[in-house]
C-alpha positions in Angstrom: -0.1 -0.1 0.0 1.6 3.2 -1.2 -0.8 5.8 0.6 -0.1 6.6 4.1 -1.8 8.9 6.5 1.4 11.2 7.1 0.2 14.0 5.0 -3.2 14.3 7.2 -1.2 14.0 10.4 1.3 16.8 9.2 -1.9 19.1 8.4 -3.3 18.3 11.9 0.1 18.9 13.5 0.5 22.3 11.8 -2.9 23.3 12.9 -2.4 22.3 16.5 1.0 23.7 16.8 1.0 26.2 19.7 3.8 28.2 18.1 2.5 28.8 14.8 1.1 32.2 14.3 -1.8 31.8 11.9 -4.6 30.1 14.0 -5.8 30.3 17.5 -7.3 26.6 18.1 -10.1 26.5 20.3 -9.1 24.3 23.2 -12.5 23.5 24.2 -13.0 21.7 20.8 -11.4 18.3 21.1 -12.3 17.1 17.7 -9.0 18.0 16.0 -6.9 16.4 18.8 -9.3 13.1 18.7 -8.8 13.1 14.8 -5.0 13.4 15.1 -4.8 10.6 17.6 -7.0 8.3 15.6 -4.8 9.0 12.5 -1.5 8.3 14.3 -2.7 5.2 15.8 -3.9 3.9 12.5 -0.5 4.8 10.8 1.5 3.1 13.6 -0.6 0.0 12.9 0.1 0.1 9.2 3.8 0.6 9.8 4.3 -2.0 12.4 2.3 -5.0 11.1 3.9 -6.1 7.9 1.0 -8.5 7.2 -1.2 -5.4 6.7 0.6 -4.8 3.4 -1.8 -7.4 2.0 -5.1 -5.9 3.2 -7.9 -6.1 0.6 -8.4 -3.3 -1.8 -11.8 -2.3 -0.2 -10.2 -1.7 3.2 -7.3 0.0 1.5 -9.7 2.2 -0.3 -11.6 3.2 2.8 -8.4 4.3 4.4 -7.4 6.5 1.5 -10.9 8.0 1.0 -11.3 8.9 4.9 -7.9 10.5 4.9 -8.7 12.4 1.7 -11.9 13.7 2.9 -10.4 14.9 6.1 -7.7 16.7 4.3 -10.3 18.3 1.9 -12.4 19.7 4.8 -9.4 20.9 6.9 -7.6 22.5 3.9 -10.7 24.0 2.4 -11.5 25.5 5.8 -8.0 27.2 6.1 -8.0 28.4 2.5 -11.3 30.1 3.0 -9.9 31.9 6.1 -6.9 33.2 4.4 -8.8 34.4 1.3 -11.3 36.2 3.6 -8.4 38.5 4.6 -8.1 37.5 8.3 -4.7 37.5 9.7 -4.8 35.4 12.9 -8.2 33.8 13.4 -9.8 31.3 15.9 -9.6 27.8 14.3 -13.1 26.4 15.1 -14.2 23.5 12.9 -16.8 21.2 13.7 -18.7 19.7 10.7 -20.8 16.5 10.1 -18.2 15.7 7.6 -15.4 15.7 9.9 -17.4 13.7 12.5 -17.9 11.2 9.8 -14.2 10.9 9.0 -13.5 10.3 12.7 -16.2 7.4 12.5 -14.8 6.1 9.3 -11.2 5.9 10.9 -12.6 4.1 14.0 -14.3 1.6 11.5 -11.1 1.1 9.5 -9.0 0.6 12.8 -11.5 -1.9 14.0 -11.2 -3.9 10.7 -7.6 -3.7 10.6 -7.2 -5.0 14.1 -9.7 -7.8 13.5 -7.6 -8.8 10.3 -4.6 -9.0 12.5 -6.1 -11.0 15.0 -7.4 -13.3 12.6 -3.9 -13.8 11.1 -2.5 -14.4 14.4 -5.1 -17.0 15.1 -4.3 -18.7 11.9 -0.5 -18.7 12.7 -1.2 -20.0 16.1 -3.5 -22.7 14.7 -0.8 -23.9 12.4 1.8 -24.0 15.0 -0.4 -26.2 17.3 -0.8 -28.6 14.4 2.8 -28.9 14.1 3.4 -29.2 17.7 0.6 -31.5 18.7 2.4 -34.9 17.8 5.8 -33.7 19.3 6.8 -34.7 22.7 7.3 -32.2 25.3 11.1 -32.3 25.4 10.9 -31.6 21.6 9.2 -28.2 22.1 12.6 -26.5 22.5 12.8 -26.8 18.7 10.1 -24.1 18.4 12.5 -21.4 17.1 13.0 -23.5 13.9 9.4 -23.1 13.0 9.7 -19.5 12.8 11.2 -19.6 9.3 8.8 -22.2 8.0 5.8 -20.2 9.3 6.7 -17.3 7.1 5.2 -19.2 4.3 1.9 -19.4 6.1 2.2 -15.8 7.4 3.0 -14.1 4.1 2.6 -15.4 0.5 4.9 -13.3 -1.7 6.0 -14.1 -5.2 9.4 -15.3 -5.0 11.8 -14.7 -7.8 11.2 -17.9 -9.6 12.6 -16.8 -12.9 15.9 -16.0 -11.4 16.0 -19.2 -9.5 15.0 -21.3 -12.4 17.5 -19.7 -14.6 20.3 -20.0 -12.2 20.6 -23.8 -12.8 20.8 -23.3 -16.7 22.6 -20.0 -17.0 25.8 -21.5 -18.3 23.9 -21.8 -21.6 22.3 -18.5 -21.6 23.4 -15.5 -23.6 25.5 -13.0 -21.7 27.7 -10.0 -22.9 29.6 -7.2 -20.9 30.6 -9.4 -17.8 34.2 -10.2 -18.9 35.9 -7.5 -16.7 33.5 -8.3 -13.9 34.4 -11.9 -13.9 38.1 -11.3 -14.0 37.8 -8.8 -11.1 35.7 -11.3 -9.0 38.1 -14.3 -10.0 40.9 -12.2 -8.6 39.0 -11.7 -5.2 38.0 -15.2 -5.0 41.5 -16.6 -5.7 43.7 -13.9 -4.2 46.1 -14.5 -1.5 44.2 -13.4 1.6 43.8 -16.5 3.9 40.9 -14.8 6.1 37.3 -15.7 5.2 36.2 -12.9 2.8 32.7 -11.8 2.0 32.3 -10.8 -1.6 29.0 -8.7 -2.1 27.6 -8.4 -5.7 25.3 -5.5 -5.7 22.9 -4.0 -8.2 19.2 -3.4 -9.0 16.8 -6.1 -9.9 17.3 -7.7 -13.4 20.8 -6.3 -13.7 22.3 -9.8 -13.9 23.6 -10.4 -10.4 22.5 -14.0 -10.3 23.9 -14.6 -13.8 27.3 -13.1 -13.0 27.4 -15.3 -9.8 26.5 -18.4 -11.5 29.1 -17.7 -14.4 31.7 -17.3 -11.5 30.5 -20.3 -9.6 30.9 -22.6 -12.8 34.2 -21.2 -13.9 36.9 -23.9 -14.2 39.4 -21.8 -12.4 37.1 -21.5 -9.4 36.1 -25.0 -9.5 39.6 -26.1 -9.1 40.4 -23.5 -6.6 37.8 -24.9 -3.9 37.2 -28.1 -2.3 33.6 -27.4 -1.8 31.4 -25.2 -3.7 27.6 -24.6 -2.4 24.8 -22.5 -3.7 21.4 -21.4 -2.1 18.7 -19.0 -3.3 17.6 -17.0 -0.4 14.7 -14.6 -1.5 12.4 -12.4 0.6 10.5 -15.0 2.5 13.3 -17.5 3.1 13.0 -21.0 4.7 16.0 -21.7 6.7 15.9 -25.4 6.8 15.4 -25.7 3.1 18.4 -23.3 2.7 20.6 -25.4 4.8 19.7 -28.6 2.9 20.4 -26.8 -0.5 23.9 -26.1 0.7 24.7 -29.4 2.2 23.2 -31.1 -1.1 25.8 -29.3 -3.0 28.5 -30.6 -0.7 27.6 -34.3 -0.2 26.0 -34.8 -3.7 22.6 -35.9 -2.5 19.4 -34.8 -0.7 19.7 -34.9 3.1 16.8 -35.2 5.6 17.8 -34.2 8.9 16.1 -31.8 11.8 17.1 -28.2 11.5 19.5 -28.2 14.4 21.3 -31.2 13.0 21.5 -29.5 9.5 23.4 -26.5 11.1 25.9 -28.7 12.9 26.3 -30.9 9.9 26.9 -27.8 7.4 29.6 -26.4 10.1 31.4 -29.8 10.4 31.5 -30.3 6.7 33.0 -26.8 6.0 35.5 -27.0 9.2 38.9 -27.3 7.8 38.0 -27.3 4.2 38.6 -24.4 1.5 35.1 -23.6 0.5 33.0 -21.2 -1.6 29.4 -20.4 -0.7 27.1 -18.4 -3.0 24.0 -16.9 -1.2 22.0 -15.6 -4.1 19.3 -12.8 -3.5 19.5 -11.7 0.2 17.1 -9.3 1.3 17.6 -8.8 5.2 20.3 -8.5 7.7 18.2 -10.9 9.9 19.0 -13.9 7.5 22.8 -13.1 7.8 22.6 -13.1 11.6 20.9 -16.5 11.6 23.5 -18.1 9.2 26.8 -16.5 9.5 27.9 -18.5 12.6 27.9 -21.9 10.4 30.6 -20.8 8.1 33.9 -21.3 9.9 36.8 -19.2 9.3 39.5 -21.7 8.5 42.1 -19.2 7.4 42.7 -21.1 4.2 41.1 -18.7 1.5 37.4 -19.6 2.0 35.1 -17.2 0.3 31.3 -16.2 0.7 29.5 -14.6 -2.2 26.3 -12.8 -1.6 24.2 -11.1 -4.3 21.8 -8.4 -3.2 19.7 -5.4 -4.3 20.4 -3.8 -0.8 23.8 -2.1 0.0 22.9 -2.1 3.7 22.9 -5.8 3.6 26.1 -6.0 1.9 27.6 -3.5 4.4 26.2 -5.5 7.2 27.6 -8.7 6.3 31.1 -7.1 6.0 31.6 -3.4 6.4 35.2 -3.6 5.3 34.5 -5.6 2.1 34.1 -3.4 -1.0 31.0 -4.1 -3.0 31.3 -5.3 -6.7 28.5 -3.1 -8.3 27.0 -4.4 -11.5 26.5 -1.7 -13.9 24.0 -1.4 -16.7 25.0 -2.4 -20.1 26.3 0.3 -22.6 24.4 0.9 -25.8 26.9 -1.2 -27.6 26.7 -4.2 -25.2 22.9 -3.8 -25.2 22.7 -4.1 -28.9 25.2 -7.0 -28.8 23.1 -9.0 -26.3 19.8 -8.3 -28.3 21.4 -9.4 -31.4 22.6 -12.7 -30.1 19.3 -13.4 -28.6 17.4 -12.8 -31.6 19.9 -13.9 -34.4 22.4 -16.0 -32.7 25.4 -16.3 -34.9 23.6 -14.9 -37.9 23.8 -11.6 -39.3 21.2 -8.8 -38.7 19.3 -7.8 -41.8 20.4 -4.3 -42.9 16.8 -2.9 -42.7 16.6 -4.2 -39.0 19.8 -2.8 -37.8 18.7 0.9 -37.0 15.4 -0.1 -35.3 17.2 -2.9 -33.5 19.7 -0.8 -32.1 16.9 1.7 -31.0 15.1 -1.1 -29.3 18.2 -2.3 -27.4 18.9 1.3 -26.5 15.4 1.9 -25.1 16.0 -0.9 -22.6 18.3 1.4 -20.9 21.1 -1.2 -20.3 18.9 -3.5 -18.1 19.8 -7.2 -19.2 16.4 -8.4 -17.9 14.5 -6.1 -20.1 16.7 -6.9 -23.1 16.2 -10.7 -22.5 12.5 -10.4 -22.6 12.4 -8.2 -25.7 14.8 -10.5 -27.4 12.8 -13.5 -26.6 9.7 -11.7 -28.1 11.4 -10.6 -31.3 12.9 -14.1 -31.8 9.5 -15.5 -32.2 8.0 -12.6 -34.4 8.4 -11.9 -38.2 11.6 -10.1 -39.1 10.3 -7.2 -40.9 10.9 -3.7 -40.4 7.2 -2.8 -39.8 6.8 -5.4 -37.0 9.9 -4.2 -35.3 8.8 -0.6 -35.6 5.7 -1.3 -33.8 7.6 -2.8 -30.9 10.1 0.0 -31.0 7.3 2.6 -30.7 7.1 1.8 -26.9 9.5 -0.9 -25.9 8.9 -0.7 -22.0 5.2 -1.1 -22.5 5.9 -4.2 -24.9 7.9 -5.8 -22.3 5.5 -5.2 -19.4 2.6 -6.7 -21.6 4.7 -9.7 -22.9 6.2 -10.8 -19.5 4.6 -10.4 -16.2 7.2 -12.1 -14.5 9.7 -9.3 -15.7 7.4 -6.9 -13.9 7.1 -9.0 -10.8 10.9 -9.2 -10.5 11.1 -5.4 -10.3 8.1 -5.3 -8.0 9.9 -7.4 -5.4 11.9 -4.2 -4.6 8.9 -2.0 -4.2 7.1 -4.5 -2.1 10.0 -4.9 0.3 10.0 -1.1 1.0 8.7 0.2 4.3 5.3 1.7 4.2 6.5 5.3 4.7 9.0 5.2 1.6 6.6 3.8 -0.9 5.1 7.0 -1.9 8.5 8.7 -1.9 9.7 6.0 -4.5 6.5 6.3 -6.5 6.9 10.0 -6.7 9.9 9.7 -9.2 7.5 8.2 -11.6 5.7 11.5 -12.0 8.7 12.9 -14.0 9.3 12.5 -17.7 11.6 9.5 -19.0 15.3 10.2 -18.3 14.4 13.3 -16.2 17.2 14.4 -14.0 16.2 15.8 -10.7 18.3 17.3 -7.9 18.3 15.5 -4.6 17.5 18.7 -2.8 14.5 19.3 -5.0 13.3 15.7 -4.4 13.6 16.0 -0.8 11.8 19.5 -0.8 8.9 18.0 -2.7 8.6 15.0 -0.2 8.4 17.5 2.6 6.0 19.7 0.8 3.5 16.7 0.2 3.6 15.8 4.0 5.3 12.5 3.4 8.1 13.3 6.0 7.5 12.7 9.7 9.7 15.0 12.2 12.0 13.0 14.1 13.2 14.6 17.3 15.9 17.3 16.9 16.4 16.4 13.3 14.9 18.7 10.6 12.5 17.4 8.0 15.0 17.7 5.2 17.7 15.7 7.2 15.2 12.8 7.7 14.1 12.8 3.9 17.8 12.8 3.0 18.4 9.6 4.9 15.3 8.2 3.1 16.8 9.2 -0.2 20.1 7.4 0.7 18.0 4.4 1.6 16.3 4.2 -1.8 19.8 4.8 -3.6 21.3 1.9 -1.5 18.5 -0.4 -2.6 19.3 0.5 -6.3 16.0 2.0 -7.0 17.3 5.5 -8.0 20.1 6.0 -10.4 22.8 8.6 -9.5 23.1 10.7 -12.7 25.7 13.4 -11.6 28.0 13.6 -8.8 29.4 16.7 -6.9 33.1 17.5 -6.9 33.3 16.0 -3.4 32.1 12.7 -4.8 28.6 13.0 -3.1 25.4 12.4 -5.2 23.9 15.6 -6.9 21.2 14.5 -9.2 19.1 11.4 -9.7 17.0 9.7 -12.2 15.0 6.2 -12.5 15.3 3.4 -14.9 12.6 3.4 -17.5 11.2 0.0 -16.4 11.1 1.2 -12.7 9.3 4.3 -13.7 6.7 2.1 -15.7 6.2 0.2 -12.6 5.7 3.5 -10.7 3.1 4.8 -13.2 1.4 1.5 -12.9 1.4 1.4 -9.0 0.5 5.2 -8.9 -2.7 4.3 -10.8 -3.5 1.4 -8.5 -3.1 3.5 -5.3 -4.5 6.8 -7.0 -1.3 8.6 -5.9 -0.5 10.3 -9.1 -1.8 10.7 -12.7 0.4 11.1 -15.7 -1.5 12.4 -18.8 -0.1 11.5 -22.2 -2.0 14.1 -24.5 -4.6 16.7 -24.6 -7.5 14.6 -23.7 -8.3 14.3 -19.9 -9.5 10.8 -18.5 -9.1 11.4 -14.7 -11.4 13.0 -12.2 -10.2 14.9 -9.2 -6.9 13.1 -9.0 -4.8 14.4 -6.2 -1.6 14.8 -8.1 -1.0 15.2 -11.7 1.9 15.5 -14.3 0.6 17.0 -17.5 2.0 16.4 -20.9 0.9 18.5 -23.6 3.8 17.7 -26.1 1.1 15.7 -28.2 -1.4 18.4 -28.5 -2.8 21.6 -27.0 -4.1 21.7 -23.5 -7.9 20.9 -23.2 -8.3 23.7 -20.6 -12.2 23.0 -20.1 -11.5 19.2 -19.4 -8.7 20.2 -16.9 -11.0 22.7 -15.0 -13.6 20.2 -14.6 -11.1 17.5 -13.2 -8.8 19.5 -10.8 -11.0 21.0 -8.1 -9.3 18.6 -5.4 -5.8 18.5 -7.0 -2.9 19.1 -4.8 0.0 18.9 -7.0 0.6 20.0 -10.6 3.8 19.2 -12.5 4.5 20.7 -15.9 7.7 19.8 -17.6 8.4 20.3 -21.2 11.3 20.5 -23.6 9.3 22.8 -25.8 8.3 26.3 -24.5 4.5 26.3 -24.1 2.1 28.8 -22.9 0.3 27.5 -19.7 -3.4 28.6 -19.8 -3.7 29.6 -16.1 -7.5 29.3 -16.4 -7.1 25.7 -15.6 -6.1 26.6 -12.0 -9.1 28.6 -11.2 -10.7 25.7 -9.3 -7.5 24.3 -7.9 -7.8 26.3 -4.6 -6.0 23.5 -2.6 -2.8 23.1 -4.5 0.2 22.4 -2.4 2.8 21.7 -5.2 3.2 23.7 -8.5 6.1 22.7 -10.6 6.4 24.6 -13.9 9.4 24.3 -16.1 9.7 26.0 -19.7 6.6 28.0 -19.4 6.3 31.2 -21.4 5.4 34.5 -19.6 5.7 38.1 -20.1 5.4 38.8 -16.4 5.2 36.8 -13.3 1.7 35.2 -13.0 -0.1 36.7 -10.0 -2.9 34.0 -10.3 -0.3 32.1 -8.2 -1.1 34.3 -5.3 -4.5 32.8 -5.0 -3.1 29.4 -4.2 -2.6 30.2 -0.4 -2.2 26.4 0.5 0.8 26.2 -1.7 3.9 24.7 0.0 6.2 24.2 -3.0 6.6 26.6 -6.0 9.0 26.1 -8.9 8.5 28.7 -11.8 11.0 28.0 -14.6 10.0 31.0 -16.7 10.9 31.3 -20.4 10.6 35.2 -20.9 9.3 36.6 -24.1 11.3 38.8 -26.4 9.4 41.9 -25.2 10.0 41.1 -21.5 13.6 40.3 -22.1 14.2 43.6 -23.9 13.0 45.7 -20.8 14.0 43.4 -18.0 17.4 41.6 -19.3 15.7 38.3 -18.8 14.6 39.1 -15.2 11.0 39.0 -14.0 9.7 40.9 -11.0 7.7 39.1 -8.4 5.0 41.8 -7.7 3.5 42.6 -4.3 1.2 39.9 -3.1 3.4 36.9 -2.4 3.0 37.3 1.3 -0.4 35.8 0.8 1.4 32.3 0.4 1.7 31.7 4.1 2.3 28.0 4.0 5.0 28.3 1.2 8.0 26.3 2.2 10.2 26.2 -1.1 10.5 29.0 -3.8 12.5 28.2 -6.9 12.2 31.1 -9.4 16.0 31.6 -10.7 14.9 34.4 -13.1 12.9 36.3 -10.8 13.5 39.0 -8.1 11.3 40.7 -5.7 9.5 43.9 -6.3 8.9 44.2 -2.5 11.8 42.4 -0.8 10.2 42.6 2.9 7.2 40.5 1.8 9.5 37.4 1.8 10.2 37.9 5.5 6.4 37.5 6.3 6.4 34.0 4.9 7.3 32.1 8.3 7.1 28.6 6.9 9.8 29.2 4.3 12.7 26.6 4.2 14.3 27.1 0.9 14.6 30.1 -1.5 16.3 30.2 -4.9 15.7 33.4 -6.9 17.7 35.7 -9.1 17.9 38.3 -6.5 16.7 39.3 -3.0 18.0 42.7 -2.0 18.2 44.0 1.6 17.1 47.7 1.9 17.1 49.8 5.0 16.3 47.8 8.4 13.1 49.9 8.9 11.8 49.0 5.4 12.7 45.3 5.7 10.8 45.1 9.2 13.0 41.9 10.1 11.3 38.9 11.9 13.1 35.7 12.7 12.6 32.9 10.2 13.4 29.8 12.2 12.7 27.3 9.4 14.8 28.9 6.6 17.7 26.7 5.7 18.6 27.9 2.2 18.7 31.3 0.3 20.4 32.5 -2.8 21.1 35.1 -3.8 20.9 37.9 -1.3 21.9 41.4 -2.5 22.8 44.4 -0.3 21.5 47.8 -1.6 23.7 50.7 -0.9 21.2 52.3 1.4 21.2 49.1 3.5 22.5 49.8 7.3 24.5 46.5 7.5 23.9 42.8 7.4 23.4 42.3 11.3 19.7 42.4 11.3 19.2 40.1 8.5 21.7 37.5 9.7 20.1 37.4 13.1 16.9 36.7 11.4 18.0 33.4 9.8 19.6 31.5 12.8 19.2 28.1 11.4 20.5 28.8 7.8 22.5 26.0 6.2 23.2 27.4 2.7 23.6 31.1 2.1 24.8 33.2 -1.2 25.1 36.8 -0.6 26.2 39.6 -2.9 28.0 42.5 -1.2 29.2 44.4 -4.2 27.2 47.6 -3.0 27.9 47.0 0.7 29.7 49.8 2.5 33.5 49.1 3.0 33.5 50.2 6.7 31.3 47.4 7.9 31.8 44.1 9.6 29.9 41.0 8.4 29.8 38.7 11.4 28.5 35.1 10.4 30.0 33.4 13.3 26.7 32.8 15.3 25.2 30.9 12.3 26.3 27.5 13.9 24.5 25.7 11.2 25.8 27.3 8.2 27.6 24.8 6.0 27.8 26.4 2.6 28.5 30.2 2.1 29.1 32.1 -1.1 30.5 35.6 -0.7 30.4 37.8 -3.9 31.8 41.3 -4.3 32.9 41.6 -0.6 36.0 43.7 0.4 37.7 41.6 3.2 40.5 42.9 5.2 42.6 40.6 7.4 42.0 40.5 11.2 45.5 41.8 12.1 45.1 44.9 9.7 45.9 48.3 11.4 42.8 49.6 9.6 40.5 46.8 9.9 37.2 48.3 8.9 35.9 45.7 6.5 36.0 42.3 8.4 34.1 39.2 7.6 33.9 36.6 10.6 33.4 33.3 9.2 31.3 30.5 11.1 33.5 27.6 12.5 31.3 24.7 11.1 31.4 25.8 7.4 32.1 23.1 5.0 32.0 24.9 1.7 33.3 28.5 1.1 33.1 30.4 -2.3 34.9 33.8 -2.6 33.8 35.2 -5.9 35.0 38.7 -7.2 36.0 39.9 -3.7 38.9 42.2 -2.8 41.1 40.6 -0.1 44.7 39.8 0.6 46.8 36.7 1.2 46.6 37.2 4.9 42.8 36.7 4.9 43.4 33.3 3.1 45.7 32.3 5.8 43.1 33.0 8.4 40.8 30.4 6.6 43.1 27.6 8.1 41.1 28.1 11.2 38.1 26.7 9.7 38.8 23.2 10.6 35.7 21.6 8.9 36.3 23.4 5.5 36.3 20.6 2.8 35.8 22.9 -0.3 37.4 26.2 -1.0 36.7 28.0 -4.2 38.4 31.4 -5.1 37.2 33.1 -8.3 38.0 36.5 -9.7 39.3 37.8 -6.5 41.7 40.7 -6.4 44.5 40.6 -3.9 45.5 44.1 -2.4 47.5 45.2 0.6 46.4 47.8 3.1 48.2 50.3 0.8 45.9 49.3 -2.1 48.8 47.9 -3.9 48.2 44.8 -5.9 49.5 41.6 -4.4 50.6 38.9 -6.9 51.8 36.2 -4.4 49.8 33.6 -2.3 52.3 32.4 0.2 51.3 29.7 2.9 53.6 29.5 5.9 54.6 26.1 7.7 51.9 26.5 10.2 49.2 27.2 7.9 47.3 24.1 7.4 43.9 23.5 5.9 43.4 20.3 7.9 40.1 19.1 6.1 40.3 20.6 2.7 39.5 18.1 -0.1 38.7 20.4 -3.0 40.5 23.5 -3.9 39.5 25.7 -6.9 41.5 28.7 -8.3 39.7 30.6 -10.9 40.5 33.8 -12.9 43.1 34.9 -10.5 46.0 37.4 -11.1 48.5 35.6 -8.8 51.7 35.2 -10.4 53.4 32.9 -7.6 51.9 30.2 -5.3 54.1 29.3 -2.5 53.0 26.1 -0.6 53.8 22.5 0.1 52.1 19.2 0.9 51.8 20.0 4.7 49.5 22.9 4.0 46.9 20.6 2.3 47.4 17.1 3.9 43.9 15.7 2.7 43.5 17.6 -0.6 42.0 15.2 -3.3 41.3 17.5 -6.3 43.1 20.7 -7.4 41.4 22.8 -10.2 43.0 25.8 -11.6 40.9 27.6 -14.2 41.9 30.7 -16.4 44.8 31.8 -14.1 46.7 33.2 -16.8 49.6 34.6 -14.8 50.3 31.8 -12.4 53.6 30.5 -13.4 53.7 27.0 -11.7 52.1 24.7 -9.1 54.2 24.2 -6.1 56.2 21.1 -6.8 55.6 19.3 -3.5 51.8 19.4 -4.1 52.2 16.1 -5.9 53.4 14.6 -2.6 50.0 14.9 -0.9 49.2 11.3 -0.4 45.5 11.7 -1.1 45.7 13.7 -4.3 43.8 12.1 -7.1 43.3 14.9 -9.8 45.1 18.1 -11.1 42.6 19.8 -13.6 43.8 22.6 -15.6 41.7 24.9 -17.8 43.4 27.5 -20.2 46.5 28.1 -18.1 50.0 29.2 -18.9 52.4 26.8 -20.5 55.0 27.2 -17.6 52.0 26.0 -15.4 51.2 23.1 -17.5 54.8 22.1 -17.6 55.1 22.2 -13.9 52.1 19.9 -13.6 53.6 17.4 -16.1 56.7 17.4 -13.9 54.8 16.4 -10.9 53.2 13.7 -12.7 56.5 12.3 -13.9 57.9 12.3 -10.5 54.9 10.7 -9.0 55.1 8.0 -11.7 58.7 7.4 -10.9 57.7 6.9 -7.3 55.2 4.4 -8.0 52.1 6.6 -7.7 49.8 5.7 -10.5 46.6 6.9 -9.0 47.1 10.7 -9.6 45.5 12.0 -12.8 46.2 15.0 -14.9 43.5 16.7 -17.1 44.5 19.6 -19.4 41.8 21.5 -21.3 
């Protein structure tokens, strides 16, 4: 079940929060508190009882409808209050509809508890039947029944296709695994004597089992081990059966022993022997806890190979062992596999070559998908017309032709905790191959109310852990990485996206249109695609009165008819990319329930001529009192002080937000604001102090001080949560300057600092060494001047100037001629970027001696600097360091 009650709980908690300034809740009306208690209790039951994932569709529908009705009543009431012009009103709400919702939740809870009780009785009855003929002294063997009872308790589809194919995979067609096999054979036959765990990790259908089977049957591996044993685990494993499978491979015959005897027998058989165990398709750490003790460490080079979709399982089995991650096939490998599946050793007909390559490419490198489509094409007429029909929608063709393929992928979804299912499905709302930043995805989950607060941690921190969880389970693909190696943006494999769309339709979570015709009614969330025709505005208006989320993303520039939103009073999410406007659409200010707003404007020529591609956000945005995230990179505020009235704001990314005089800004503390970019400082602004005090919990800040008065001090030191700071156009004097009128005091916890277009001196840069958590330092377009306003052309670091945590250093467009430093100044540096520094003569020679240095990247630099980098590389090669890379552009 994808739908959960957390969005309703989030709404109720927001209304009842005693610190929120928008409502005065009538304490004499217990209805809201009662509703919150009922929703919370039911959600806990749904989360804690795994068997309830199989509740019948009618009960699931009742839960969804009751929650939706409650959300509609509550949010409609709040919207009416705001649109009426009231500032802070008494929230009194007692309607028959809300009373009915409370009764419905009671009914659902009662049915769910009865269902749980019935299942518990069935389980107890089964246990009694098994125990009845047993003697009392044998009852100590009850724990072994736990695993066998899993089949009674839950009946899940197992990965039969993968299991059945494992025994015959030696005859199957495989491509693109030669390098994988070579790496894994080296690990299995290496010199290490200690028992080693070798995890093979990857998404469902990527070929983990096939790779493990090829490895298991390789002649070199066969000769290297005295015993080899294979067992397939799956989600609902049967421990006695697994032990029997492992023992059968060793003794060469079926064994019929009690569970405890099997465990002892396995341990005795393996003790003192060099063995290879393959545990295929592990899903839980619980299984590893149960079986690990029966594999003795004989210190003779024995190995255990595990295959899993879940990185945390691999880490749990052995946190020190590196994962072998199975990658998706390249386009060429995909075509080679499809060609061999369809034609064998024959040549492909020339007229089928192009469409065949397209079909292979559309499988996005997933061997399972290619195998299914290959089996289909091998049985069809080999004509261009037939293949083109398949090529029109490859993923749909695969899903329709092979239900087992979809079932294999569904296993990962079914195994997710209840609270993560809507987060996973949300990715299916975006177009194929769409790349979305991790921060945007997290902000969307928070705005939808999916994320539950957990103690002192912020909602974003909790959601980031959820995102990491989905990545570790290979459900999201990392598309881009930051320079520090952390993931930046994500996408989803087309087949998983197809699964998402299917599940979203079943659970009524999201609706994705495919043309101008509208076939839905009051869906909660919609992603509209008008690429196949113009928008049918009238049909949309009739179908969106209760819509909460609207996503519009296009490659072409389209005019959005804002009339479609005239009835969408309850919108929480409005995500508009590539929409044409001449001015900011003020209709948005009517969506007072809005929590998330992205406006990717494409300005017209008229607007561009007058505003230089910038659009003013006019007065009125302060009406959006619930707004959490505002992303409008081409927009700037007409009335900056309005932004400060939005107490729920968490993230702001606009072209410009300019600080004026303190009395005009009317500062108030914005406790929830975590990111804002870019803040400008007008010439008439008094100073930054009042603004910085208003954002105590900021984590990411970009600020332009180009018009800031020189004789001021900017003190960021009290911003203890600030991790990323970008300072542009600042004049920064060193603290020990005799005329220190322009100081910047940086916070101690900062991890990334960008100085862009600043006027400073080498003394200031030396003070940055005191920032012991600083990992990334970027210096771009800065001018170095002494107190006497004389240009400095040297950056010298003394022996004690140590950037103890710095991993990435980027120098861009600097006038520095000499850089004096050595390896002790940057003991942990990994990447050095030097761009457009056309006066810098050379890199300090001892920089190459930094043990962690992996990359020197040069763009448009002097010949002498390039030559110095090459000398460093030659010296490192001579010293046996082949890990350091040099990139010259």
